[in-house]
N, C-alpha and C positions, 0 to 999 in steps of 0.2 A: 256733382261728383258722387259716386256710389261708395258707401262704406265697405271696407274689405269683407267683413263678416256677412254683408248682405248677399254677396255672390259666391264667396268661397265655400259657404255651406252647400251651394248648388253645384260646386265643381270640385269636390274632394278628390276625385280621380283624375282631374285635369293636370297634366304635367306640362305646363306651358312656360317656356322661358321668357315669354313676352311680358308677364306680370312682374312689376318691380315693387317690392315693399321696402321703403326707405330704411336705412340703418340709423342707429342712434345719432351718429355724427351728422348724417344728412338731415335728420329731423331737427337737430339743434340749429343747423345752418339755415334751414327754412324758417325756423322760429325767429332768428335774428333778422332775416330779410322782412318777414311779416311785421316784426316789431318796428322796423324803420318805416314801413308802409303805414302802419297805424299812427306813428308819430306825425308823419306828413299829413295824414287825414285829420288827426286831432287838431293840429295847428290850423288847418284849413277851416275846420268847424269853428274853432274859437275866433278866428279872424272874421268870420261872417255870422257869428252869434247863432250857430246851429246846434241843436241839442242832439246828443247821442247817448247810448248806454250799452255797456258790455252785457251780453246775454249768453245762454248756453254754456258750452265748455269754457269759454273765456271768463264768464262770471264765476263759474265753479273754480277755475284756476286761480282767480283773484282771491277767493276766500280760502281755499284749501292749500294753495301753493304760493300765494302772493305773486303769481305770474302764470306762465304757461303750465298746463298739465304736461308732465315730461314727455309723454308719447303723442301729444296733440300737435297738429301741423296746420291749424287755421285760427282765425280770429273772427268771433261772431259779434256783430253790431246790429242794434236796432235804432231807429230814429222815429220820433213822432212825425205824423204825416206832413205837417206844414214844413218842418225842417227837411224832410226827405225830398219833397218836391222842389224846394228851393235849392237843395244841393245839386240836383241834376242841372238846373239852369245855370248855377254859378260855375260848376265844373266846365260846362261847355263854353264858357266865356273866359276861362283861365288857360292861356297858352302855356304858361310855365309848368303847371301841374300835368298838362297833357303830354309834355315831353317825356315824362317818366311812366305815366299810367294811361291805360285805356279804360273807359267806362262803358259797360253794357247796362242798359236801363229800360224799363217798360214805358217807353214814350213813343207815340206814333210818329212824331216828327223827327226822330233821330235814328242813328244806326251806329253800332250794333245794339240789338235788343235782347232783353232777358226778362224773366218774370219778377226779378228784384234787381236792385243795384248791385253790380259786381265791379269792383276795382281790380284791374289786372296789371301786374308788373310787366312792362314791356321788356325788361331785362332778364326775364326767366321764361322757361317753357316747360309745361307739364301737360301731358296728354293722358286721359283716362281710357277706359276700355271702349268708350264711344268717341268717335272722331269729331269732337265739338269744334275743332279748328275750321270745320266747314261753316260754322256760324261766325266765329271771330277768334282772334289769337288767344290761345290757352296758356296761362302762366300761373304763378302763385297769385292768389287773389284773396280779397276780403269781401265777403258777402254782407250786404246791408239790407235789412228788411224794414218795412214800414210798420209802425204801431198804429193801428186804426181802432177807433171806437166802434162798438157793436150795438145793435138795437137793444133797448131795454125790454121791449115786448118779446116774450119768450118765443112765440110763433115766428115772428119776423127774424129773430136771432137764428133759429134753426133753419129757416128757409135760406137765409144768406149763407150760413155755414155749409149747407149741402151743395148749393150752387157753386160756392167758392171751391170746395173740394173737387167737384166734378171738373171745373175749369182747370184746376191745377193738374189733375190726372190727365186731361187731354193735352195740356202743354208738354208734360213729360213724355207722353206717347208720341207726340209729334217730333220731339227731339230724338227719341229712340229710333224712329223711322228714318229721319234725315241723316242721323249720325251713326247708324249701325255699321259694324265692322265684322270681319270674319271672326275675330276674337270674341266679340259680344255674342255672335251666333253660336260659337262653340261653348262658351261659358253657360249661357242660358238655355242650352239644349242638353245639359248634362243630366236632367231628370225629366220625367213626363210632366210633372207639375210646373216646373219652371219653364219648360218649353211651351206649355199651353198658355201661361200668362204672358210670356215674351211674345208669342205669335199673336195673341189677342191685341197687345199694345202696338205691334207692327201693323196689324189690320186697321186699328183705329187711326194710326198715323197716316196710312194710305187713304182712308176715308176723308181725312182732314186736308188732303192735298189742295183743294180750292182755297183754303184759308192759310195765309202765311204764318210762320212762327212769330213774326213781329206783331201781326194782328192779334193772335191769341194772347200774347204777353200783355199787349195794351188793353185788351178786353178784360183780362183778369184784374189788372191793376185798377182800371177804371171802376170795376164792379166792387172791389173790396175797399176802395178809398173812402174814408170818412174822417173828418176832423171835428165833427160836431160832438161836444162832450157828452158822455153817458156814464153809467155806473161801471161798465166793464170795457176792457180793451182786448184786442187779439192781434196776433201776428200770423195771418193766413199763409204767408210764404215761408214760415219757419219750419223747423224740422218736424214738429208735431202738428203742423197745419192749424186750421181755424179752431176746432174744438179743443185740441190738445194744448193750445197756447192762448186760451181765454183766461183772463185774470181780472180781479177787481182793479179798477183804475188806481186805487190807493196803494195797491201792491207795487205798481211801477212808479207812480209820481208822488212827490217830487224825487228825482234821482238823488242818490247820495254818493259820497266819495269813498274810494278804496284805493289800495296800492296794487299795481300790476307791474311786475319787474321793477323798473326804476322810476315809473311814472305814476302820477295820480290820475285815476280814471273815474268814470261814473258807472254805477251799478243800480239795479232796482232798489226802491226804497225799502221794501220788506224782502231782503235778500234771502233770509231763512225760509220764508214761505215760498218764494220763487224756486229755490233750489230743491226744497222738499217736493214741490209739485213736478219738477222736471226730472229729478233723479232719485226720489224716495227719501225716507227718513234717515237713512245711513249714508247720505251723500259725502260726509267727511271721511268715510272709509275708502281705502284704495280698492278698486275692483280686482278680481283675479286676472292674471295676465291674458287668459283666453277671452276675456270679456272686454278688454281694452280696445276702444275704437281706433282702427288704423285705416289709412287710405292707401290703396294700391294704384299704380299707374303703369302705362306702357312705356313712356319716356319721361325723363327728368333732366333738365339742364338749368342749373341755378346761376349760370353765367352766360345766358343765351345771347345777350347783346354783344359781348366780346367775341364769342365764337362766330356770330353772324357778321361782324365787321371784318373778320380776318379773310 
């Protein structure tokens, strides 16, 4: 999903009624649905002794707001590699949880696929500017990224990071090519610079036609996967990718407890160091309204299952 400011800057003159920016009451409704999803996942994790940790805006929300950031509409979770891989296997064998949720994951033997684990609510529908419904059902979702150890040898660390970032770039280019819409063409053609980069990524996606999206996601995950302990860890599929999300292992492990809304959750061990690294020294200060991350979409149905049954 693209952040609103990522493309609204490129489309200031675009007067399209197709873009929906959720209102405050809709954001809160989404948060409540996501919180129920999280509790279902948390219970599943605990039942199977799987480790997880809140990261990104969810970790910031836990510290600064003791819950959701008021304008946030997602939940960010990381899992150590061994728990991450086991989660995919256990989910596929649990018929009860599959009644409510769809899982997309980077596994060659399953479908649908994605570069990280994505848990999607079957009871909601949300479509962004790219028609990712061509890949699998799009609804409110929780993205789960793997925490992988990285090489201690500096040269190998940089080689792995560069290749990881290239693969990630190719995956997104493939998605843009497969899921392009008239709206995405319009938005990303609003300036010469954005049109050039958009066209370049479409061209890359075309060149990748012989390789399936499923194959690319599986290759990326296989390449970054590592559960062999080292001094540092990274989340290559996170928002800041390999180099931007490399941390000392001791910063993450062992996880510690915090409050999020009404529940006790896990956050990184050195939460201050983590949040300073992600958001800067003044992470406890509220950003000005124009810099608050918001997600836009083309369609939003928070009671999709009921409407679909009618």
